[in-house]
N, CA, C and O of each residue as an XYZ file, in Angstrom:
404
protein
N       4.872    -13.173      5.395
C       4.383    -12.822      3.740
C       5.079    -11.245      3.813
O       5.037    -10.710      4.921
N       5.623    -10.589      2.847
C       5.549     -8.897      2.952
C       4.519     -8.595      2.172
O       4.410     -9.248      1.134
N       3.660     -7.695      2.428
C       2.649     -7.170      2.190
C       2.546     -5.733      2.035
O       2.535     -4.924      2.963
N       2.461     -5.435      0.625
C       2.506     -3.896      0.092
C       0.982     -3.250      0.692
O      -0.010     -3.923      0.410
N       0.777     -2.031      1.470
C      -0.370     -1.458      1.328
C      -0.683     -0.543      0.483
O       0.044      0.450      0.503
N      -1.735     -0.561     -0.434
C      -2.171      0.561     -1.394
C      -3.322      1.119     -0.930
O      -4.213      0.522     -0.325
N      -3.281      2.634     -1.313
C      -4.627      2.987     -0.911
C      -4.586      4.830     -1.549
O      -3.824      5.230     -2.429
N      -5.434      5.527     -0.939
C      -5.397      6.922     -1.517
C      -4.520      7.800     -0.479
O      -4.791      7.799      0.722
N      -3.554      8.477     -0.969
C      -2.754      9.246     -0.352
C      -2.793     10.740     -0.518
O      -2.908     11.539      0.411
N      -2.678     11.058     -1.887
C      -2.677     12.416     -2.469
C      -4.310     13.030     -2.096
O      -5.343     12.394     -2.307
N      -4.241     14.280     -1.556
C      -5.179     14.845     -1.453
C      -5.720     14.675     -0.184
O      -6.458     15.584      0.197
N      -5.508     13.600      0.673
C      -6.151     13.214      2.034
C      -5.363     13.923      2.971
O      -4.184     14.146      2.697
N      -5.953     14.386      4.252
C      -5.650     14.957      5.453
C      -4.321     14.096      5.793
O      -4.341     12.866      5.792
N      -3.370     14.723      6.032
C      -2.264     13.931      6.721
C      -2.636     12.957      8.058
O      -2.056     11.876      8.151
N      -3.453     13.296      8.918
C      -3.799     12.689     10.047
C      -4.464     11.223      9.722
O      -4.097     10.108     10.093
N      -5.679     11.654      8.818
C      -6.302     10.613      8.329
C      -5.550      9.633      7.694
O      -5.716      8.422      7.842
N      -4.590     10.249      6.873
C      -3.901      9.206      5.945
C      -2.866      8.021      6.872
O      -2.826      6.793      6.797
N      -2.192      8.869      7.627
C      -1.415      8.223      8.586
C      -2.132      7.222      9.471
O      -1.656      6.161      9.876
N      -3.328      7.697      9.715
C      -4.216      6.358     10.641
C      -4.407      5.278      9.966
O      -3.978      4.180     10.319
N      -5.132      5.513      8.833
C      -5.474      4.420      8.007
C      -4.661      3.455      7.483
O      -5.057      2.301      7.320
N      -3.341      3.896      7.151
C      -2.359      3.418      6.703
C      -1.619      2.406      8.158
O      -1.408      1.194      8.113
N      -1.407      3.100      9.063
C      -0.977      2.765     10.278
C      -1.909      1.699     10.846
O      -1.327      0.739     11.349
N      -3.008      1.684     10.862
C      -4.153      0.799     11.108
C      -4.101     -0.776     10.241
O      -4.213     -1.902     10.728
N      -3.936     -0.462      9.117
C      -3.611     -1.435      7.935
C      -2.187     -2.341      8.670
O      -2.104     -3.533      8.968
N      -1.412     -1.487      8.768
C      -0.027     -2.110      8.988
C       0.130     -2.692     10.330
O       1.006     -3.552     10.430
N      -0.493     -2.414     11.298
C      -0.885     -3.240     12.593
C      -1.734     -4.357     12.408
O      -1.648     -5.390     13.072
N      -2.533     -4.157     11.530
C      -3.538     -5.393     11.367
C      -2.932     -6.593     10.658
O      -3.241     -7.724     11.032
N      -2.051     -6.395      9.614
C      -1.227     -7.343      8.951
C      -0.107     -7.979      9.679
O       0.177     -9.165      9.507
N       0.787     -6.893     10.815
C       1.543     -7.383     11.421
C       0.935     -8.309     12.581
O       1.517     -9.348     12.892
N      -0.289     -7.894     13.235
C      -0.818     -9.029     13.888
C      -1.214    -10.194     13.495
O      -1.293    -11.115     14.307
N      -1.549    -10.369     12.114
C      -1.503    -11.522     11.310
C      -0.056    -12.318     11.037
O      -0.151    -13.331     10.345
N       1.068    -12.006     11.445
C       2.025    -12.574     11.426
C       2.912    -12.000     10.102
O       3.937    -12.648      9.890
N       2.676    -10.982      9.277
C       3.127    -10.492      8.144
C       3.803     -9.478      8.222
O       3.564     -8.718      9.160
N       4.879     -9.135      7.250
C       5.576     -7.853      7.246
C       5.082     -6.945      6.638
O       5.282     -7.073      5.430
N       4.278     -5.694      7.011
C       3.744     -4.952      6.009
C       4.700     -3.899      5.638
O       5.615     -3.545      6.381
N       4.444     -3.352      4.349
C       5.182     -2.187      3.675
C       4.042     -1.294      3.788
O       2.883     -1.502      3.427
N       4.628     -0.093      4.436
C       3.431      0.980      4.425
C       4.203      1.867      3.710
O       5.365      2.097      4.043
N       3.588      2.478      2.601
C       3.944      3.441      1.540
C       4.514      4.652      2.193
O       5.505      5.284      1.827
N       3.518      4.946      3.510
C       4.300      6.338      3.893
C       5.277      6.572      4.439
O       5.892      7.637      4.475
N       5.659      4.987      5.214
C       7.191      4.908      5.592
C       8.189      4.968      4.716
O       9.301      5.446      4.941
N       7.667      4.301      3.317
C       8.579      4.258      2.235
C       9.011      5.701      1.834
O      10.183      5.903      1.518
N       8.113      6.689      1.837
C       8.131      7.670      1.082
C       8.939      8.762      2.157
O       9.971      9.383      1.904
N       8.237      8.793      3.277
C       8.499      9.355      4.395
C       8.443     11.131      4.309
O       8.965     11.814      5.190
N       7.832     11.650      3.286
C       7.556     13.187      3.243
C       6.552     13.206      2.639
O       6.501     12.573      1.584
N       5.474     13.903      3.080
C       4.164     14.345      2.429
C       4.489     15.385      1.200
O       3.740     15.586      0.244
N       5.658     15.950      1.409
C       5.872     16.849      0.373
C       6.556     16.207     -1.033
O       6.466     16.787     -2.115
N       7.184     15.046     -0.867
C       7.617     14.476     -2.220
C       6.879     14.652     -3.281
O       5.686     14.385     -3.131
N       7.278     15.085     -4.499
C       6.403     14.966     -5.555
C       5.703     13.688     -6.042
O       6.379     12.678     -5.847
N       4.473     13.480     -6.647
C       3.926     12.398     -6.872
C       4.660     11.295     -7.710
O       4.555     10.110     -7.390
N       5.530     11.767     -8.967
C       6.018     11.194     -9.599
C       7.504     10.466     -8.700
O       7.945      9.343     -8.941
N       8.001     11.299     -7.797
C       9.050     10.559     -6.944
C       8.394      9.710     -5.981
O       8.828      8.584     -5.738
N       7.446     10.155     -5.459
C       6.778      9.145     -4.458
C       6.647      7.742     -5.040
O       7.166      6.733     -4.562
N       5.894      7.804     -6.120
C       5.549      6.555     -7.087
C       6.831      5.699     -7.348
O       6.973      4.504     -7.086
N       7.684      6.503     -7.886
C       9.258      5.860     -8.039
C       9.336      4.879     -6.848
O       9.267      3.664     -7.031
N       9.500      5.504     -5.460
C       9.873      4.687     -4.365
C       8.850      3.702     -3.905
O       9.196      2.691     -3.295
N       7.545      3.976     -4.189
C       6.751      3.006     -4.045
C       6.714      1.809     -4.642
O       6.628      0.775     -3.979
N       6.777      1.819     -6.002
C       6.827      0.877     -6.895
C       8.139     -0.110     -6.789
O       8.134     -1.264     -7.219
N       9.164      0.463     -6.206
C      10.249     -0.296     -5.703
C      10.026     -1.161     -4.646
O      10.475     -2.298     -4.503
N       9.179     -0.429     -3.801
C       9.156     -0.940     -2.755
C       7.922     -2.624     -2.795
O       7.962     -3.705     -2.208
N       7.021     -2.027     -3.769
C       6.093     -3.014     -4.184
C       6.803     -4.243     -4.832
O       6.321     -5.373     -4.746
N       7.898     -3.991     -5.444
C       8.605     -5.110     -6.120
C       9.121     -6.183     -5.193
O       9.269     -7.319     -5.645
N       9.390     -5.934     -4.011
C       9.856     -6.448     -3.000
C       8.684     -7.159     -2.162
O       9.024     -7.909     -1.246
N       7.493     -6.986     -2.396
C       6.354     -7.348     -1.857
C       6.054     -9.006     -2.361
O       6.376     -9.477     -3.451
N       5.445     -9.628     -1.391
C       4.794    -11.081     -1.950
C       3.438    -10.738     -2.368
O       2.907    -11.391     -3.267
N       2.807     -9.736     -1.775
C       1.221     -9.422     -2.136
C       0.951     -8.269     -1.771
O       1.788     -7.617     -1.147
N      -0.005     -7.876     -2.011
C      -0.446     -6.291     -2.067
C      -2.040     -6.297     -1.333
O      -3.059     -6.923     -1.625
N      -1.799     -5.505     -0.476
C      -3.377     -5.182      0.242
C      -3.893     -4.034     -0.081
O      -3.227     -3.009      0.067
N      -5.111     -4.003     -0.556
C      -5.999     -2.685     -0.865
C      -6.675     -2.194      0.058
O      -7.474     -2.982      0.564
N      -6.650     -1.089      0.503
C      -7.507     -0.453      1.345
C      -8.568      0.204      0.681
O      -8.275      0.664     -0.423
N      -9.846      0.379      1.116
C     -11.209      0.628      0.682
C     -10.943      1.833     -0.457
O     -11.519      1.836     -1.545
N     -10.072      2.759     -0.076
C     -10.191      3.908     -0.495
C      -9.259      3.680     -1.685
O      -8.958      4.687     -2.326
N      -8.852      2.726     -2.000
C      -7.904      2.813     -3.396
C      -8.629      3.025     -4.697
O      -8.064      3.392     -5.727
N     -10.001      2.756     -4.581
C     -10.692      3.018     -5.752
C     -10.584      4.361     -6.175
O     -10.926      4.582     -7.337
N     -10.147      5.395     -5.426
C     -10.334      6.634     -6.085
C      -8.866      7.216     -5.895
O      -8.691      8.397     -5.597
N      -7.963      6.441     -6.059
C      -6.427      6.782     -6.057
C      -5.795      6.346     -7.494
O      -5.778      5.178     -7.881
N      -5.337      7.321     -8.143
C      -4.326      7.197     -9.393
C      -3.261      6.342     -8.963
O      -3.253      5.275     -9.577
N      -2.430      6.459     -8.170
C      -1.205      6.008     -7.532
C      -1.655      4.237     -7.235
O      -0.972      3.271     -7.574
N      -2.632      4.210     -6.707
C      -2.879      3.051     -6.376
C      -3.490      2.013     -7.579
O      -3.318      0.799     -7.691
N      -4.160      2.817     -8.316
C      -4.257      2.277     -9.899
C      -3.349      1.817    -10.336
O      -3.483      0.661    -10.739
N      -2.187      2.378    -10.456
C      -1.021      2.048    -11.086
C      -0.496      0.818    -10.563
O      -0.273     -0.219    -11.188
N      -0.283      1.115     -9.034
C       0.118     -0.303     -8.266
C      -0.518     -1.557     -8.258
O       0.068     -2.622     -8.063
N      -1.701     -1.427     -8.466
C      -2.717     -2.744     -8.575
C      -2.583     -3.244     -9.954
O      -2.646     -4.453    -10.174
N      -2.381     -2.287    -11.005
C      -2.422     -2.756    -12.493
C      -0.988     -3.496    -12.544
O      -0.859     -4.532    -13.197
N       0.023     -2.954    -11.868
C       1.236     -3.573    -12.212
C       1.192     -4.869    -11.511
O       1.319     -5.930    -12.123
N       0.981     -4.788     -9.997
C       0.880     -6.320     -9.514
C       0.266     -7.429    -10.059
O       0.565     -8.623    -10.041
N      -0.902     -6.640    -10.684
C      -1.955     -7.747    -11.494
C      -1.136     -8.221    -12.800
O      -0.981     -9.410    -13.082
N      -0.742     -7.387    -13.394
C       0.043     -7.687    -14.478
C       1.469     -8.903    -14.274
O       1.778     -9.832    -15.020
N       2.104     -8.457    -13.011
C       3.020     -9.347    -12.668
C       3.003    -10.399    -11.691
O       3.908    -10.906    -11.029
N       1.761    -10.616    -11.751
C       1.193    -11.867    -10.729
C       1.079    -11.855     -9.325
O       0.837    -12.792     -8.565
N       1.294    -10.622     -9.077
C       1.296    -10.499     -7.577
C      -0.014    -10.616     -7.028
O      -0.954    -10.129     -7.656
N      -0.215    -11.232     -5.873
C      -1.701    -11.501     -5.297
C      -2.052    -10.428     -4.793
O      -1.256     -9.768     -4.124
N      -3.300    -10.038     -5.007
C      -3.910     -8.921     -4.380
C      -5.130     -9.129     -3.623
O      -6.053     -9.862     -3.979
N      -5.077     -8.359     -2.426
C      -6.054     -8.960     -1.397
C      -7.122     -7.648     -0.862
O      -6.575     -6.562     -0.671
N      -8.248     -7.730     -0.686
C      -9.114     -6.642     -0.652
C      -9.713     -6.614      0.729
O     -10.354     -5.707      1.260
N      -9.345     -7.887      1.238
C     -10.049     -8.249      2.621
C      -8.918     -8.903      3.658
O      -8.292     -9.855      3.190
N      -8.610     -8.518      4.934
C      -7.745     -9.041      5.693
C      -7.948    -10.269      5.823
O      -6.973    -11.020      5.823
N      -9.358    -10.827      5.978
C      -9.643    -12.251      6.362
C      -9.169    -13.461      5.147
O      -9.140    -14.675      5.348
N      -8.840    -12.796      3.936
C      -8.506    -13.691      2.902
C      -6.805    -13.961      3.049
O      -6.297    -14.931      2.485
N      -6.106    -13.141      3.746
C      -4.626    -13.201      3.765
C      -4.171    -14.508      4.660
O      -4.463    -14.481      5.855
N      -3.679    -15.306      4.293
C      -2.906    -16.483      4.790
C      -1.430    -16.493      4.972
O      -0.785    -15.931      4.086
N      -0.813    -17.003      5.910
C       0.453    -17.179      5.900
C       1.495    -18.044      4.861
O       2.707    -18.058      5.074
């Protein structure tokens, strides 16, 4: 399954952000899934929020599911992504243990 990772990026330290999204990507891949990491999708921390969101939403549309990191609760972008996924019927996971192949 292709799984898009969502969480807080804006305002986060680059190293911390890279680590948390990278760890989620490795965990999803270890479970046999293809992870869509939004940091790799945008690939530039200086991209404006609207431009980054456009790229991320395009990537989300190719996903079979979305995995929400715990930090998603304080993210405007994650809120938009999760609302869109919910409205389109894309499965949303908050725990890796619930994701099956």
